[in-house]
N, C-alpha and C positions, 0 to 999 in steps of 0.2 A: 504493499499500500504504499502511496507518494503521501508526502507532507504537506500539505498548503502552502505553508509558509517559507516554501522552498525553492529554489530554481534548478533543475536538473540539467545534465548531460547524462547521456545514454551512451552505454556501451555494448556490442555483443561481439562475443568469440574472441576478444582481447582488443576490437576493433573499435576506436571511438567515433560516434558519428558525428561528420561533420563535411563542407565540401571547400572547395578552393576559395569561399570567400571566407572560410572559419569553421571554427566547433557550432552543431547548435543548441539551443538552450529552450528547455522545454518548462512550463507550468506546471501544476499538480493538475491543474482541469486538463491539459492536454492527453495525461496521462489514464485519464478516467479509464479507458478500457485496454489499456496496456501492461499484465501482471509483472511485475518486478521479481527478478529472481532474487536478487540482493539491492541495498541500496547502502553507500558508505558517505561519510560526512567528508567534504571538501573544506569547511571552513566557511567562516565568513568575509567576505570579499567585495570592498564599495561597499560594505554597509547590508550585503544580502547574503542571505545563508545559500551555498552550494552545496550539491550532494551529487554523484556520478551513479545512477541507474542501471543495474545488468537486466538485459532482456534478452530473452532467445532471438534467433538468428531472422532476419525478417518481420518478427513482430516491433512493429516501430507505427509511431503515429502519421496518421494519414496525409499529415501535408508534407513529408520527407519524400523528398525524390530518388529513390534509390541510387538512379541512373546517374546520378551527379555526385554521389560519394565519394570521396579519395582518401587517402591515407594521412597517417598524423605528419610525417614531412611535408607536404603539401599545405596542409591545414596551420603548418607552424612558421610557413614562409609568407601568410599575409599577414602575423601577429606585429602591430606597431608600440606593444608596451609590456613593462615586466609583469604586470598584474594577470593580463590576459596567457603570456607564456606560463607563470606559476600555473593556472588555473587547467590548463590543456596539459600539462608536464603531470602536474598532480592526479587527474583523472586518466591520463592513459596509462599512469604506473599502478593504479588501482587497480586498472580493468587487467591488466594482465598478472597481478599477481592473484586477483579473486580466480581467475583460472587456472593457475599454475599451484594454486595450493589448497587442494579440495579435501584431503586428507591427514591427521593428525598423525606429525613425526613422529609421535612415541608412542602411540596405542594403533593406528592406523583407522580410528572412528572418524565420520564424518566433521568437517567443517562447517560451523554456522557463522553468518555474519552477526558481531556483540552488537546489541541492542544500545551500548551508550558508547562506543570509542569505535576508534578505526583500529579495527581488529575482528579475526575470527576465532569461535572458541569453539570448543571439542565437546559435543554431545556426551562423550564416554568419561573422560579423565578431567575436562575442564581447564583443558590446558590452553592457552591463549598464542595466536598466530599473528605475528605483524608484517606489514608491509615491508618485503625486503629490499636493502639499500645496498648497494656495491660500491663502495668506494674506488674511486679512483685520480691519476693526477694525469695533468695535462700541463707542458712546459713547451715555452719558445727558447728557443737556446741563440743569445746574440753573439756577433762578434764584429764590433765597430758599429757600424751602420747597415750590416746587413743582419738575416736570420735567417737560423736553418727552418726550411721547411721541408716534408717528406711526401713521396705520393706511397699510400696504402695499397695493398691488393686489395681491398674492399672497395676503393674511392671509384668514383665516375674517372673516365679518361680525363687528363689535364689537371684534376685537382690536388690541390698541395694543399697541407695542415701542419699544424703544430704536432709534436710526439706526444702520445699519449699510452697509458696504460694501467691495469689496475694493480692495486696496493695488495699484499700477501699478507700472510697471518703473521703476526708479529714484528712488523717493520713499521717505520716511521714514512710519513709522506715525503719525506726531503730524503731519505735512503731511496726511497720507490724511486723518484726523479734520477736520480743519478744512475741506478740499476738501468731502469728503462734507455736512459739515452744511450747507455754503454750497451746494451744487449742489442737495440735496434739500429743505431748508427755507427757504433763502434769509438766514438768520442768522451771525453771526459769532461765533465762541467764542475762550474763554481760560483758561487755566491747566489746562490737561491734566493728568491724573495716571492714570498706568496703574494697573491695579489687580488685573486675572488676566486667565487667558486659558483658552480650550477648545478643543478636536478636537472639528470640528461634521461629522458626516458625511453632511450635505448638498449635495453629493455626499463634499467631499472638501477644507474649509477649517478655517482653523486660525483661530479669533477673538481678537484680543488687545483685551482689554475698559478702555475709560476711560472718566472722570469728566471732564466740562470746566462750565467756567460760561459762560453766558452772558454777551455781550459788548452786542451791537448788532444792528439790524434788526427786522423786522417777519413773522411766520412765512409762508412762501408755500410752499406744496406743491409740486413740480415738476410736479406731475397725472402723471406717468407713472409711475415708482416709488411715491411717495410721494401719496394720496389725502385724507389729512386729516394733522393737527398740532396740538397742542394742549399749553398749560401744565396741568399735573395737581397737585391735594395730595393728601396721603395719604388725605382726607375723599372724594375723589371720582374715585376713580380708575377705569379703566376695564377692560374684561376682560382679562388680562395674559396672559404666555408661560405655557407650562409650567413646571413647577416643574426641569427638567433640564435648562434653558437658561441661558446665560451672560447674556442680556438680564432673565432675572427676578432672577438674581445681583445683577447693577447696581442695579435697579429695588430688591433688598430692601437692599442698601448704602446707599443713599439712605435707608431708611426709617429704618434705625439712625441714623445720623448726623442727622437731623432729630428723633431720640427719638422714634419710633414704635413700637409693637410688630407682630412681623411676622404674617403672616396665616398659619392653620392651613397650608396647603397650601403653605407657602413652601419655598424651596429648601433640603431637608432636610439632603445631605451635602456643600452648595458653602457651607460658610459664609460671612455677609455681613461679619463681622466683618474 
Protein backbone atom coordinates (compact mmCIF):
# COMPACT_ATOMS: atom_id res chain seq x y z
CA UNK A 1 0.00 0.00 0.00
CA UNK A 2 1.26 3.48 -0.85
CA UNK A 3 1.55 6.39 1.60
CA UNK A 4 -0.57 9.39 0.57
CA UNK A 5 2.05 11.81 1.95
CA UNK A 6 4.90 10.49 -0.20
CA UNK A 7 6.22 10.96 -3.70
CA UNK A 8 7.20 7.66 -5.34
CA UNK A 9 9.87 6.52 -7.72
CA UNK A 10 9.23 3.06 -9.14
CA UNK A 11 11.56 0.20 -10.00
CA UNK A 12 11.09 -3.24 -11.50
CA UNK A 13 13.70 -6.01 -11.87
CA UNK A 14 16.47 -3.66 -10.65
CA UNK A 15 15.46 -1.07 -13.24
CA UNK A 16 14.42 2.43 -12.20
CA UNK A 17 11.45 3.73 -14.20
CA UNK A 18 12.26 6.84 -16.24
CA UNK A 19 12.91 8.29 -19.67
CA UNK A 20 15.63 10.36 -21.31
CA UNK A 21 13.96 13.39 -19.70
CA UNK A 22 14.65 11.98 -16.24
CA UNK A 23 13.25 9.68 -13.59
CA UNK A 24 9.45 9.52 -13.30
CA UNK A 25 7.68 10.31 -10.03
CA UNK A 26 4.22 9.27 -8.91
CA UNK A 27 1.70 10.20 -6.26
CA UNK A 28 -0.08 7.68 -4.07
CA UNK A 29 -3.20 8.31 -6.16
CA UNK A 30 -1.29 7.27 -9.30
CA UNK A 31 -0.55 3.94 -7.62
CA UNK A 32 -4.09 3.16 -6.42
CA UNK A 33 -4.38 0.14 -8.71
CA UNK A 34 -0.68 -0.82 -8.67
CA UNK A 35 0.35 -3.35 -5.99
CA UNK A 36 3.71 -2.53 -4.45
CA UNK A 37 5.89 -5.56 -3.75
CA UNK A 38 7.88 -3.43 -1.31
CA UNK A 39 8.49 0.23 -0.51
CA UNK A 40 11.58 1.86 0.98
CA UNK A 41 12.23 5.40 2.30
CA UNK A 42 14.52 7.75 0.40
CA UNK A 43 14.20 10.52 2.94
CA UNK A 44 13.11 14.14 3.03
CA UNK A 45 14.28 15.93 -0.12
CA UNK A 46 13.25 19.54 -0.85
CA UNK A 47 10.65 19.30 1.94
CA UNK A 48 8.99 16.25 0.35
CA UNK A 49 9.05 12.63 1.50
CA UNK A 50 10.28 10.30 -1.22
CA UNK A 51 10.08 6.53 -1.40
CA UNK A 52 11.04 3.94 -3.99
CA UNK A 53 8.35 1.37 -4.72
CA UNK A 54 9.11 -2.05 -6.18
CA UNK A 55 6.58 -3.32 -8.71
CA UNK A 56 6.24 -6.38 -10.90
CA UNK A 57 7.55 -6.17 -14.46
CA UNK A 58 5.05 -4.37 -16.70
CA UNK A 59 2.85 -3.46 -13.73
CA UNK A 60 3.07 0.31 -14.20
CA UNK A 61 0.67 3.26 -14.06
CA UNK A 62 -1.17 3.87 -17.32
CA UNK A 63 0.59 7.22 -17.92
CA UNK A 64 3.92 5.41 -18.40
CA UNK A 65 4.94 5.01 -22.03
CA UNK A 66 6.91 1.77 -21.74
CA UNK A 67 8.42 2.27 -25.17
CA UNK A 68 10.13 5.46 -23.94
CA UNK A 69 11.78 3.90 -20.88
CA UNK A 70 15.57 4.02 -20.71
CA UNK A 71 18.52 3.00 -18.55
CA UNK A 72 19.93 4.75 -15.50
CA UNK A 73 22.93 6.30 -17.29
CA UNK A 74 20.63 8.01 -19.77
CA UNK A 75 18.51 9.40 -16.94
CA UNK A 76 21.57 10.64 -15.09
CA UNK A 77 22.76 12.46 -18.22
CA UNK A 78 19.77 14.80 -17.88
CA UNK A 79 20.45 15.65 -14.22
CA UNK A 80 21.14 19.32 -13.51
CA UNK A 81 21.52 19.40 -9.72
CA UNK A 82 23.02 17.36 -6.92
CA UNK A 83 19.68 16.78 -5.17
CA UNK A 84 18.24 14.98 -8.19
CA UNK A 85 21.45 12.97 -8.60
CA UNK A 86 21.22 11.83 -4.97
CA UNK A 87 17.59 10.84 -5.41
CA UNK A 88 18.30 8.72 -8.50
CA UNK A 89 21.45 7.19 -7.07
CA UNK A 90 19.72 6.18 -3.84
CA UNK A 91 16.64 4.74 -5.54
CA UNK A 92 18.69 2.78 -8.08
CA UNK A 93 20.91 1.22 -5.42
CA UNK A 94 17.95 0.26 -3.25
CA UNK A 95 16.21 -1.36 -6.23
CA UNK A 96 19.28 -3.48 -6.95
CA UNK A 97 19.67 -4.36 -3.27
CA UNK A 98 16.02 -5.41 -3.05
CA UNK A 99 16.42 -7.90 -5.89
CA UNK A 100 19.86 -9.14 -4.82
CA UNK A 101 19.16 -9.88 -1.15
CA UNK A 102 15.99 -11.92 -0.83
CA UNK A 103 17.08 -14.48 1.76
CA UNK A 104 18.68 -14.24 5.18
CA UNK A 105 22.47 -14.82 5.09
CA UNK A 106 22.25 -16.50 8.51
CA UNK A 107 19.35 -18.95 8.21
CA UNK A 108 18.19 -18.67 4.56
CA UNK A 109 14.63 -17.69 5.49
CA UNK A 110 12.92 -15.01 3.35
CA UNK A 111 13.68 -11.36 4.00
CA UNK A 112 10.94 -8.73 4.09
CA UNK A 113 11.01 -4.93 4.01
CA UNK A 114 11.34 -3.45 7.51
CA UNK A 115 8.40 -1.27 8.45
CA UNK A 116 10.38 1.47 10.15
CA UNK A 117 13.79 1.82 8.52
CA UNK A 118 15.76 1.25 5.33
CA UNK A 119 16.41 -2.43 5.91
CA UNK A 120 15.10 -5.94 5.39
CA UNK A 121 14.30 -8.22 8.30
CA UNK A 122 14.40 -12.00 8.46
CA UNK A 123 11.02 -13.66 9.02
CA UNK A 124 12.69 -16.38 11.10
CA UNK A 125 15.67 -15.12 13.10
CA UNK A 126 14.97 -11.33 12.92
CA UNK A 127 18.38 -10.58 11.38
CA UNK A 128 18.43 -7.17 9.67
CA UNK A 129 20.01 -6.73 6.26
CA UNK A 130 20.96 -3.21 5.17
CA UNK A 131 21.72 -1.92 1.66
CA UNK A 132 25.16 -2.90 0.47
CA UNK A 133 27.81 -0.19 0.01
CA UNK A 134 31.19 -0.98 -1.56
CA UNK A 135 33.93 1.59 -0.80
CA UNK A 136 36.20 2.53 -3.71
CA UNK A 137 38.88 5.07 -4.51
CA UNK A 138 39.27 7.13 -7.64
CA UNK A 139 42.41 9.19 -8.22
CA UNK A 140 43.66 11.74 -10.71
CA UNK A 141 47.45 11.66 -10.88
CA UNK A 142 49.21 14.94 -11.75
CA UNK A 143 52.61 15.61 -13.23
CA UNK A 144 53.05 19.36 -13.53
CA UNK A 145 50.41 20.66 -15.94
CA UNK A 146 49.49 17.18 -17.11
CA UNK A 147 47.15 14.56 -15.67
CA UNK A 148 47.12 10.81 -16.15
CA UNK A 149 44.02 9.43 -17.84
CA UNK A 150 43.38 5.80 -18.75
CA UNK A 151 41.19 3.82 -21.14
CA UNK A 152 39.66 0.83 -19.38
CA UNK A 153 38.53 -2.32 -21.17
CA UNK A 154 34.89 -1.59 -20.27
CA UNK A 155 34.92 1.97 -21.65
CA UNK A 156 33.38 3.20 -24.87
CA UNK A 157 35.91 3.71 -27.68
CA UNK A 158 38.05 6.80 -27.16
CA UNK A 159 36.93 7.53 -23.60
CA UNK A 160 39.53 8.06 -20.88
CA UNK A 161 39.10 8.63 -17.17
CA UNK A 162 40.83 8.68 -13.78
CA UNK A 163 42.05 5.45 -12.19
CA UNK A 164 39.74 3.69 -9.75
CA UNK A 165 39.38 0.49 -7.75
CA UNK A 166 37.85 -1.15 -4.71
CA UNK A 167 39.29 -0.78 -1.22
CA UNK A 168 40.33 -4.21 0.00
CA UNK A 169 39.62 -5.61 3.45
CA UNK A 170 41.92 -4.15 6.07
CA UNK A 171 43.49 -1.35 4.00
CA UNK A 172 43.04 2.40 4.20
CA UNK A 173 41.75 4.47 1.31
CA UNK A 174 45.21 6.01 0.91
CA UNK A 175 46.87 2.62 0.68
CA UNK A 176 44.29 1.58 -1.91
CA UNK A 177 45.18 4.64 -4.04
CA UNK A 178 48.88 3.77 -4.07
CA UNK A 179 48.18 0.07 -4.73
CA UNK A 180 45.65 0.58 -7.51
CA UNK A 181 47.84 3.06 -9.38
CA UNK A 182 50.82 0.69 -9.17
CA UNK A 183 48.76 -2.34 -10.23
CA UNK A 184 46.97 -0.65 -13.11
CA UNK A 185 49.65 1.55 -14.69
CA UNK A 186 52.94 0.65 -12.97
CA UNK A 187 53.89 4.03 -11.47
CA UNK A 188 54.26 5.26 -7.89
CA UNK A 189 52.56 8.36 -6.49
CA UNK A 190 53.00 10.71 -3.55
CA UNK A 191 51.31 13.63 -1.75
CA UNK A 192 47.78 12.24 -1.79
CA UNK A 193 45.00 14.75 -1.17
CA UNK A 194 41.40 13.78 -0.47
CA UNK A 195 38.97 15.93 -2.48
CA UNK A 196 35.36 14.73 -2.36
CA UNK A 197 33.10 11.68 -2.55
CA UNK A 198 30.20 10.39 -4.61
CA UNK A 199 27.73 7.56 -4.32
CA UNK A 200 27.95 5.61 -7.59
CA UNK A 201 24.96 3.35 -8.39
CA UNK A 202 26.73 0.82 -10.66
CA UNK A 203 25.77 -1.09 -8.70
CA UNK A 204 26.52 0.12 -5.15
CA UNK A 205 29.91 1.85 -4.96
CA UNK A 206 30.90 4.71 -2.68
CA UNK A 207 33.69 6.64 -4.40
CA UNK A 208 36.37 8.53 -2.45
CA UNK A 209 38.08 10.99 -4.79
CA UNK A 210 41.78 11.83 -4.50
CA UNK A 211 44.46 13.89 -6.21
CA UNK A 212 48.01 12.52 -6.22
CA UNK A 213 51.37 13.60 -7.60
CA UNK A 214 53.52 11.46 -9.85
CA UNK A 215 56.67 10.16 -8.13
CA UNK A 216 58.42 7.62 -10.35
CA UNK A 217 58.12 4.91 -12.98
CA UNK A 218 56.99 4.51 -16.57
CA UNK A 219 53.32 4.12 -17.50
CA UNK A 220 52.69 0.43 -18.16
CA UNK A 221 48.99 -0.50 -18.49
CA UNK A 222 48.16 -3.89 -16.99
CA UNK A 223 46.55 -5.00 -20.26
CA UNK A 224 43.47 -6.39 -18.51
CA UNK A 225 41.56 -3.64 -16.72
CA UNK A 226 43.55 -0.82 -18.34
CA UNK A 227 44.30 -1.02 -22.07
CA UNK A 228 45.94 2.39 -22.51
CA UNK A 229 47.07 5.31 -20.37
CA UNK A 230 48.97 8.52 -20.94
CA UNK A 231 49.69 12.03 -19.73
CA UNK A 232 47.30 14.71 -21.04
CA UNK A 233 47.46 18.49 -20.93
CA UNK A 234 44.47 20.82 -21.02
CA UNK A 235 44.97 21.36 -24.75
CA UNK A 236 44.82 17.69 -25.77
CA UNK A 237 42.22 16.08 -23.51
CA UNK A 238 40.55 12.93 -24.88
CA UNK A 239 36.84 12.08 -24.65
CA UNK A 240 36.06 12.63 -20.96
CA UNK A 241 33.57 10.98 -18.56
CA UNK A 242 30.01 12.40 -18.36
CA UNK A 243 29.39 15.54 -16.33
CA UNK A 244 27.62 13.71 -13.49
CA UNK A 245 30.66 11.60 -12.56
CA UNK A 246 33.20 12.13 -9.82
CA UNK A 247 35.91 11.40 -12.39
CA UNK A 248 34.84 14.46 -14.37
CA UNK A 249 34.76 16.49 -11.17
CA UNK A 250 38.39 15.53 -10.44
CA UNK A 251 39.42 16.50 -13.97
CA UNK A 252 37.63 19.83 -13.57
CA UNK A 253 39.44 20.38 -10.27
CA UNK A 254 42.74 19.78 -12.04
CA UNK A 255 41.82 22.28 -14.79
CA UNK A 256 40.86 24.91 -12.21
CA UNK A 257 44.11 24.34 -10.33
CA UNK A 258 46.22 25.02 -13.43
CA UNK A 259 44.21 28.12 -14.34
CA UNK A 260 42.18 26.74 -17.23
CA UNK A 261 38.59 27.63 -18.14
CA UNK A 262 36.20 24.73 -17.65
CA UNK A 263 34.41 23.28 -20.71
CA UNK A 264 30.76 24.22 -21.19
CA UNK A 265 29.64 20.65 -20.47
CA UNK A 266 31.53 20.55 -17.20
CA UNK A 267 30.26 19.20 -13.88
CA UNK A 268 27.54 21.78 -13.45
CA UNK A 269 26.42 20.99 -9.92
CA UNK A 270 29.55 19.38 -8.47
CA UNK A 271 31.62 22.53 -8.01
CA UNK A 272 35.29 21.85 -8.70
CA UNK A 273 36.61 24.42 -6.24
